[in-house]
C-alpha positions, -999 to 999 in steps of 0.1 A, spaced: 295 -118 298 261 -130 309 237 -145 278 214 -118 282 243 -94 272 257 -118 247 222 -118 232 220 -78 230 252 -78 215 243 -101 188 216 -86 180 232 -48 183 253 -63 155 229 -78 133 211 -47 133 244 -27 121 251 -55 97 219 -51 80 215 -12 79 251 -18 59 236 -43 38 206 -20 27 224 11 24 247 -7 -5 216 -30 -19 198 7 -25 191 0 -60 200 -42 -58 177 -69 -49 188 -83 -10 182 -116 -2 158 -138 25 178 -131 52 174 -93 53 139 -97 51 138 -119 81 162 -94 98 135 -67 92 103 -90 103 121 -100 135 128 -62 143 92 -53 135 78 -85 159 108 -70 186 98 -33 183 57 -41 186 58 -67 212 40 -55 246 34 -19 235 -3 -17 225 4 -14 185 -32 -21 168 -35 -45 136 -11 -39 107 -11 -39 73 -7 -47 43 -18 -87 45 -28 -115 26 -67 -111 21 -72 -146 16 -61 -153 50 -86 -145 73 -68 -152 106 -53 -131 130 -45 -129 169 -44 -85 178 -65 -79 204 -66 -44 198 -103 -33 190 -118 -7 173 -150 0 153 -149 2 117 -150 33 99 -185 45 80 -190 35 45 -169 59 19 -196 76 11 -200 91 45 -165 103 47 -145 129 29 -118 117 4 -86 133 11 -62 117 -7 -54 90 -37 -16 76 -41 -8 44 -57 22 19 -51 45 3 -77 32 -35 -74 4 -47 -49 15 -41 -8 -14 -68 -3 -18 -105 -17 -42 -127 -24 -73 -126 -51 -59 -119 -89 -27 -103 -73 -8 -135 -58 25 -136 -76 52 -124 -56 76 -98 -73 105 -107 -47 123 -92 -21 134 -60 -39 162 -35 -23 147 -41 12 137 -4 10 101 -8 -7 110 -12 -42 111 -38 -66 89 -58 -40 51 -68 -34 25 -87 -54 18 -84 -89 -11 -96 -114 -15 -130 -119 -30 -131 -152 -19 -124 -186 -23 -95 -217 -29 -95 -247 -4 -89 -277 -19 -55 -282 -23 -47 -247 14 -55 -239 28 -27 -262 53 -7 -249 47 28 -237 64 54 -264 73 76 -236 84 73 -198 55 68 -174 58 87 -139 98 87 -139 115 86 -104 147 75 -86 137 43 -89 125 39 -127 93 47 -145 64 25 -150 59 -2 -175 29 -19 -195 24 -50 -176 36 -34 -138 7 -38 -117 -1 -4 -91 -22 -4 -58 -43 26 -58 -52 39 -23 -83 62 -19 -81 74 17 -111 86 33 -114 104 66 -143 115 92 -126 149 91 -141 181 76 -110 184 51 -104 191 14 -87 166 -12 -47 174 -11 -15 161 -8 0 132 14 -21 115 47 -16 152 64 -46 160 42 -67 137 60 -60 150 95 -73 183 104 -63 209 137 -102 205 143 -103 165 148 -70 147 159 -82 115 157 -108 110 127 -115 75 116 -94 67 84 -109 42 53 -88 30 22 -108 19 -5 -77 -4 -25 -83 -15 -59 -51 -29 -79 -48 -25 -115 -24 -40 -144 -10 -10 -168 -19 -19 -205 -13 3 -235 -47 4 -247 -71 37 -252 -101 18 -244 -89 9 -209 -99 26 -182 -88 62 -180 -70 68 -148 -81 106 -146 -117 99 -148 -117 72 -123 -96 95 -99 -117 126 -107 -129 138 -73 -163 159 -69 -189 166 -41 -218 144 -32 -244 147 -5 -215 168 8 -187 147 5 -161 144 -13 -157 112 -35 -142 93 -67 -175 85 -80 -159 65 -111 -140 38 -93 -143 4 -106 -173 -14 -95 -172 -50 -109 -142 -60 -92 -153 -82 -65 -167 -82 -30 -143 -58 -12 -127 -81 23 -130 -57 47 -105 -57 80 -89 -35 106 -53 -22 100 -28 6 97 -15 25 74 11 13 46 43 19 33 82 9 37 90 32 66 72 8 90 90 -26 77 106 -25 113 82 -2 131 47 -4 141 22 20 126 2 41 151 -29 47 127 -61 29 129 -79 20 97 -105 5 80 -96 -13 47 -118 -22 19 -97 -41 -5 -112 -55 -38 -96 -93 -49 -96 -86 -87 -79 -68 -108 -88 -39 -132 -70 -27 -165 -62 9 -169 -44 27 -196 -9 35 -190 -7 66 -211 -36 80 -188 -14 73 -155 13 92 -172 -8 121 -179 -22 119 -144 11 119 -128 19 154 -148 -8 173 -129 -31 162 -103 -48 181 -70 -28 154 -47 7 164 -64 16 129 -72 43 122 -97 53 86 -93 44 52 -76 55 47 -37 70 14 -22 54 -15 -8 56 -23 30 69 -56 36 35 -80 38 25 -84 76 23 -121 83 31 -120 122 -5 -134 134 3 -109 166 0 -83 143 -30 -92 122 -70 -87 131 -95 -114 130 -113 -108 92 -148 -119 99 
């Protein structure tokens, strides 16, 4: 058996073991080796295949070596807001959300990054009802969420999933995601999620006009779509990201009401993709 063949066999065995381990760990916390295997698979599956820069990333790290270039999308005010969804824990790291939540279950849940600040005693009172429950649990007071307001250059209406950002007339629209990280508090005086997510038409474009404006200068960079389905595969979509570094406080009860009924059919938090750290998959932030 040649060395090349031996390496192939070992690689196949590792892959099988990793999938078996992940299957058993659906509701458990995986060890560091699983994340290393996923990162290695991502590097292997994207090497020399022309993938553009990936997301999420540490927004405090401006370095990157990906050579794919595409123009930044227009400002969000000149695009249509097409989808709003959120992830439990921040997918991006940096700013006021730099505390690692842990490896999670290897499939995007219980991982990501947390608000690094603290809450008052009154803000920390547990919610009286389950908030946005799912197979992976409900949201709790003190949880961090990262909200993605997705914009497209296509002429579309806001709707469910990222499919709402595409159209039969424009197969390759420009995409921009405005990302804001929130911490959930039990405080009726905090931001109302329904209000900050309300969509109206402004100058012919669908917009969420009540999003926070006091959470710092956004870090704008070239990246991709996210989500745990891309832990071991490159995302083929080109996305201009705008990520604000400061965390805002939102009333958890208003998030719960939004999950019960909204234009986007969102009723729970999504999982997170592993933070992309491979320089070859990161754009350089100017």
